[in-house]
C-alpha positions as CSV (number, residue, x, y, z in Angstrom):
1,K,193.4,68.8,88.4
2,K,191.6,70.5,85.6
3,N,188.9,72.9,86.7
4,Q,185.6,71.6,85.3
5,F,183.9,75.0,85.3
6,F,186.8,76.9,83.8
7,P,188.5,74.7,81.1
8,E,190.4,77.7,79.8
9,K,192.2,79.7,82.4
10,G,195.6,81.5,82.5
11,I,197.6,84.5,83.5
12,D,198.1,87.4,81.1
13,K,201.9,87.9,81.3
14,L,201.7,91.6,80.3
15,T,198.9,92.7,82.8
16,G,199.1,90.1,85.5
17,A,195.3,89.6,85.1
18,C,193.6,86.2,85.4
19,I,191.8,85.4,82.2
20,I,188.8,83.1,82.6
21,K,186.7,81.8,79.7
22,C,183.1,80.9,80.7
23,S,180.2,80.3,78.4
24,G,182.2,81.7,75.4
25,Q,183.0,85.0,77.2
26,F,186.2,86.2,78.8
27,K,186.2,87.8,82.2
28,E,189.2,89.6,83.6
29,Y,190.0,90.0,87.3
30,A,193.1,91.8,88.3
31,M,195.5,89.7,90.3
32,N,198.2,92.3,90.9
33,N,199.6,91.6,94.3
34,T,200.0,95.3,95.1
35,R,196.4,96.3,94.0
36,K,193.8,93.6,94.1
37,Q,190.3,94.3,93.1
38,T,187.5,93.0,95.3
39,V,185.3,90.5,93.6
40,T,181.6,91.2,94.4
41,L,178.7,88.9,94.8
42,S,177.2,90.3,91.6
43,E,180.3,89.3,89.6
44,V,180.1,85.8,91.0
45,A,176.4,85.6,90.0
46,K,177.1,86.9,86.5
47,V,179.8,84.3,85.8
48,A,177.7,81.5,87.4
49,G,174.7,82.6,85.3
50,M,172.5,82.6,88.4
51,S,170.6,85.2,90.4
52,K,172.3,87.3,93.1
53,S,169.9,85.9,95.7
54,A,170.8,82.3,94.7
55,V,174.5,83.1,95.0
56,S,173.9,84.8,98.4
57,K,172.1,81.6,99.5
58,A,175.0,79.4,98.5
59,L,177.7,81.6,100.0
60,L,176.2,83.5,102.8
61,G,173.0,81.7,103.8
62,G,170.9,84.7,102.7
63,G,168.5,85.1,99.8
64,G,165.2,84.7,101.6
65,K,163.1,81.6,102.4
66,T,161.7,81.4,98.8
67,T,165.2,81.1,97.2
68,K,165.9,77.5,96.5
69,V,169.4,76.3,95.4
70,S,170.3,72.6,94.8
71,E,173.3,71.0,96.4
72,K,174.9,70.6,93.0
73,N,174.6,74.4,92.3
74,I,175.8,75.3,95.7
75,L,179.0,73.4,95.1
76,R,179.3,74.9,91.6
77,I,178.8,78.5,92.9
78,R,181.4,77.9,95.7
79,E,184.0,76.6,93.2
80,I,183.4,79.6,90.9
81,A,183.7,82.0,93.8
82,D,187.0,80.4,94.8
83,S,188.3,80.5,91.3
84,L,187.5,84.2,91.1
85,G,189.1,85.0,94.5
86,Y,185.8,86.0,96.1
87,R,186.0,86.8,99.8
88,P,182.7,87.3,101.8
89,N,181.9,90.9,102.8
90,L,181.9,90.8,106.6
91,I,179.3,93.6,106.8
92,A,177.0,91.7,104.5
93,Q,177.4,88.6,106.6
94,Q,176.5,90.6,109.7
95,L,173.4,91.9,108.0
96,A,172.4,88.4,107.0
97,H,172.7,87.2,110.5
98,R,170.9,90.2,111.9
99,R,168.2,90.4,109.2
100,N,165.4,90.7,111.6
101,D,167.0,94.0,112.9
102,I,167.0,95.5,109.4
103,I,164.0,97.0,107.5
104,G,164.6,97.8,103.9
105,A,163.0,100.9,102.5
106,I,162.8,102.1,98.8
107,I,161.8,105.6,98.1
108,D,162.0,108.0,95.1
109,S,164.8,110.5,95.5
110,Q,162.6,113.3,94.0
111,C,159.4,112.4,95.9
112,C,156.8,114.9,97.1
113,T,156.8,116.5,100.5
114,L,154.2,114.0,101.8
115,Y,156.4,111.0,101.1
116,N,159.5,112.8,102.4
117,N,157.7,113.4,105.7
118,I,156.4,109.8,105.9
119,M,159.9,108.5,105.3
120,S,161.2,110.8,108.1
121,T,158.6,109.5,110.5
122,I,159.3,105.9,109.5
123,E,163.0,106.4,110.2
124,H,162.3,107.9,113.7
125,H,159.9,105.1,114.8
126,T,162.2,102.4,113.3
127,F,165.1,103.7,115.4
128,V,163.0,104.0,118.6
129,S,161.8,100.4,118.1
130,G,165.4,99.2,118.1
131,R,165.7,98.4,114.4
132,R,167.5,100.0,111.5
133,L,166.7,101.1,108.0
134,Q,168.6,100.2,104.8
135,V,167.4,102.7,102.3
136,G,167.5,102.6,98.5
137,L,167.0,105.8,96.5
138,V,165.5,105.6,93.0
139,H,163.9,107.8,90.5
140,D,161.6,106.7,87.6
141,S,163.5,103.5,87.1
142,Y,162.2,100.0,87.2
143,E,165.7,98.6,86.9
144,A,166.9,100.6,89.9
145,I,164.1,99.3,92.1
146,K,164.8,95.7,90.9
147,R,168.5,96.1,91.8
148,Y,167.7,97.3,95.3
149,V,165.3,94.5,95.8
150,D,168.0,92.0,94.7
151,D,170.4,93.7,97.2
152,L,168.0,93.4,100.1
153,L,167.3,89.8,99.3
154,G,171.0,89.1,99.0
155,Y,171.6,90.5,102.5
156,G,168.8,88.3,103.8
157,V,166.5,91.3,104.7
158,E,163.0,89.9,105.3
159,S,161.0,93.2,105.9
160,V,160.7,96.0,103.4
161,I,158.6,99.2,103.0
162,C,158.1,100.4,99.5
163,L,157.3,104.1,98.9
164,A,158.3,104.2,95.2
165,H,155.7,102.5,93.1
166,Y,153.5,105.2,91.4
167,Y,155.1,105.2,87.9
168,P,153.9,104.4,84.4
169,F,155.2,100.9,85.1
170,A,153.4,100.7,88.4
171,D,151.9,97.3,87.7
172,R,155.4,95.7,87.3
173,I,156.6,96.8,90.7
174,P,154.6,94.7,93.2
175,P,155.7,91.3,91.8
176,L,159.3,92.2,92.7
177,F,158.4,92.1,96.4
178,R,156.9,88.6,96.4
179,P,160.0,86.9,97.8
180,F,160.0,89.0,101.0
181,K,158.3,87.6,104.0
182,N,157.1,91.0,105.2
183,T,156.2,93.7,102.7
184,L,154.3,97.0,103.2
185,F,153.5,99.6,100.7
186,I,152.8,103.2,101.4
187,S,149.7,103.9,99.4
188,K,147.7,101.2,97.7
189,P,149.8,99.4,95.1
190,M,148.6,99.1,91.5
191,T,147.8,95.3,91.6
192,D,145.1,92.9,92.5
193,E,147.6,90.8,94.5
194,K,147.3,90.9,98.3
195,F,149.9,93.3,99.7
196,S,149.6,95.1,102.9
197,F,149.6,98.9,102.7
198,V,149.0,102.1,104.8
199,S,147.7,105.0,102.8
200,P,146.4,108.5,103.1
201,D,142.7,108.5,102.7
202,Y,143.0,110.3,99.4
203,Y,139.2,110.3,98.7
204,A,138.1,111.6,102.1
205,N,140.9,114.2,102.3
206,F,140.1,115.5,98.8
207,R,136.4,115.7,99.6
208,L,137.3,118.1,102.4
209,A,138.9,120.5,99.9
210,A,136.2,120.1,97.3
211,D,133.3,120.5,99.7
212,Y,135.0,123.6,101.2
213,L,135.4,125.3,97.9
214,L,131.8,124.4,96.9
215,D,130.6,125.9,100.2
216,L,132.4,129.1,99.2
217,N,130.2,129.0,96.0
218,R,133.1,128.1,93.7
219,R,131.7,126.2,90.7
220,R,134.6,126.1,88.3
221,I,137.2,124.2,90.2
222,I,140.1,122.9,88.2
223,F,142.0,119.8,89.6
224,A,145.5,119.8,88.2
225,K,147.6,116.7,88.9
226,V,149.6,115.9,85.8
227,N,151.5,112.8,87.0
228,Y,150.5,109.3,86.1
229,R,147.1,107.5,86.2
230,T,147.6,106.2,89.6
231,F,145.3,105.1,92.4
232,D,145.6,108.4,94.3
233,A,144.9,110.5,91.1
234,E,141.9,108.3,90.3
235,V,140.2,108.5,93.7
236,R,140.8,112.3,93.9
237,E,139.1,112.8,90.6
238,Q,136.2,110.6,91.8
239,A,136.0,112.7,95.0
240,L,135.6,115.9,92.9
241,R,133.0,114.4,90.7
242,D,131.0,113.1,93.6
243,A,131.2,116.5,95.4
244,Y,129.9,118.3,92.3
245,R,127.0,115.8,92.1
246,D,126.1,116.1,95.8
247,Y,126.1,119.9,95.5
248,G,123.9,119.8,92.4
249,A,126.6,121.6,90.4
250,T,127.7,120.8,86.8
251,M,131.0,119.0,86.5
252,R,132.8,119.2,83.1
253,D,135.5,116.8,82.0
254,E,137.9,119.6,81.2
255,F,137.9,120.6,84.9
256,I,140.4,117.7,85.3
257,Y,143.6,118.9,83.9
258,K,145.5,116.0,82.5
259,E,148.3,117.4,80.2
260,P,151.4,115.3,80.6
261,L,153.7,118.0,81.7
262,G,155.4,116.1,84.5
263,E,156.2,118.0,87.7
264,I,155.2,121.7,87.0
265,N,158.3,123.2,88.7
266,T,159.5,125.9,86.3
267,R,158.0,129.1,85.1
268,E,157.7,127.8,81.6
269,L,155.6,124.8,82.7
270,A,153.5,126.9,85.0
271,E,152.8,129.4,82.2
272,K,151.8,126.5,79.9
273,M,149.4,125.2,82.5
274,L,147.8,128.6,83.0
275,D,147.5,129.1,79.2
276,D,145.6,125.9,79.1
277,I,143.2,126.4,82.0
278,L,142.5,130.1,82.2
279,P,140.2,130.0,79.1
280,L,138.0,127.8,81.2
281,K,137.4,130.7,83.6
282,P,138.3,128.8,86.8
283,D,137.3,130.3,90.2
284,A,139.5,127.8,92.1
285,L,142.5,125.6,91.5
286,I,143.5,122.4,93.4
287,L,147.2,121.9,92.8
288,G,149.6,119.1,93.8
289,N,153.0,120.7,93.9
290,A,154.2,123.3,96.3
291,V,156.4,124.9,93.5
292,T,153.5,125.0,91.1
293,I,151.4,126.8,93.8
294,Q,154.2,129.4,94.4
295,W,154.5,130.0,90.6
296,C,150.7,130.5,90.4
297,L,150.8,133.0,93.3
298,R,153.3,135.0,91.3
299,L,151.9,134.6,87.8
300,L,148.2,135.0,88.3
301,P,148.5,138.6,89.6
302,E,150.8,139.3,86.6
303,R,147.9,138.3,84.4
304,G,145.4,140.5,86.3
305,F,143.8,137.9,88.6
306,R,143.4,138.4,92.3
307,I,144.0,135.7,94.8
308,P,141.7,134.7,96.5
309,E,138.9,137.1,95.2
310,D,139.0,135.9,91.6
311,I,140.7,132.5,92.0
312,S,141.1,130.4,95.2
313,I,144.0,128.0,95.6
314,V,144.2,124.8,97.6
315,G,147.3,122.6,97.9
316,M,146.9,118.8,97.9
317,D,149.6,118.5,100.6
318,D,150.7,120.7,103.5
319,W,154.3,122.0,103.8
320,N,156.1,124.0,106.4
321,S,156.2,127.3,104.6
322,S,152.7,127.2,103.2
323,K,151.4,129.5,105.9
324,I,154.1,132.2,105.7
325,L,153.4,132.9,102.0
326,I,151.2,135.9,101.1
327,P,148.4,134.8,100.8
328,S,148.8,131.8,103.1
329,V,147.9,128.7,101.3
330,T,144.9,126.5,102.2
331,T,146.2,122.9,102.2
332,I,145.3,119.3,102.8
333,D,147.2,117.8,105.8
334,N,147.4,114.1,104.9
335,N,148.5,113.1,108.4
336,Y,151.9,111.8,107.5
337,A,152.9,111.3,111.1
338,A,150.1,108.8,111.7
339,I,150.9,107.0,108.4
340,G,154.6,106.6,109.2
341,R,154.0,105.5,112.8
342,R,151.4,103.0,111.7
343,A,153.7,101.6,109.0
344,V,156.4,100.8,111.5
345,E,153.9,99.3,113.9
346,I,152.6,96.9,111.2
347,I,156.1,96.0,109.8
348,N,157.3,95.2,113.3
349,A,154.2,93.2,114.3
350,N,154.5,91.1,111.1
351,A,158.2,90.5,111.5
352,A,157.4,88.6,114.7
353,Q,154.9,86.4,113.0
354,E,155.6,83.2,111.0
355,Q,152.6,84.1,108.8
356,P,152.3,87.9,108.5
357,A,148.8,89.5,108.8
358,F,147.2,91.4,105.9
359,Y,146.6,95.1,106.4
360,Q,144.8,97.6,104.2
361,E,144.5,100.9,106.1
362,F,143.5,104.4,105.0
363,I,144.3,107.3,107.4
364,R,142.3,110.5,107.3
365,G,143.8,114.0,107.4
366,Q,142.4,117.5,107.7
367,L,142.0,120.8,105.9
368,C,144.3,123.6,107.0
369,I,142.6,126.9,106.1
370,G,144.7,129.8,104.8
371,T,143.9,133.1,103.1
372,S,144.2,131.7,99.6
373,C,140.5,131.0,99.7
374,V,137.7,133.4,100.4
375,Q,133.9,133.6,100.1
376,H,133.0,134.1,96.4
377,Q,131.1,137.3,95.7
378,S,128.3,136.4,93.2
């Protein structure tokens, strides 16, 4: 009987490969008896011209509740899978049947210390709760995030935590997570849609640092966060402006350093930043990167500035070695342990509900005083 989906099909006598013509394109799948290649769900989806989640629904029963596949397409997908020699992945099937035990997590592979610590806490509390994480590592790539989302949907995972969404394309990320029953973001996503999130209280935490420096009579505070125009950057800037206003001090726009240098993690980039801001005669710096801070601790004395007598330094996040440096660094502790713990509590509670609840929670931190700040001598 002629295959209605593959009208042109045959065996290459030279290579032993199965040649399949579909939609005007040839696909080759090795059929060598001694070395067969495994046909993947993605390959079936590509030949079928359908999404991976639809193919998963037809073959494995996965794909999430929002994935709809007609009976006709289910039969078509199954015939295509048989023609290609597709065999279900037993591990993937187990994941689909145990989807309520799995929590997906997507995080940037080069994220800051804060997000690394939150992720570590999430892993711990997920394990203690009797569930497991399936983690996707990405970096500055919308396509990578999309592929991991497709994978999780293909495995039937219903609960997911996203820690990777503050990029130039931040507004495109939240819609990817609509198909999941139970989604939680770490930090407020850049969208007006209703998604649950748990976040550091960036505004309140930054005010702690700004107020402290103003109490020390610092009046030329430079805030340097050169990443993207994200929610956390915007509310920190607003916190600094409000602090200046409340103290009756003059805030200048150039006190917000916005040069697009990316992560300032080399000597050259740190030198460039200092070249830009030192003509403003700062008496305090609030910096977001531990490496940037360490470069400043080295480079400022080379330029004749004393820390903290001439310039105080505050870090926007705490890290383990911040207090063993000389001088020890004053930092903002964003309370990552409480954020990670609360994230798992919410995701687990919502997993048990037919209609998940909506959460928007900001968690406060504290200021950890080091010797990188001192009373300004006027």
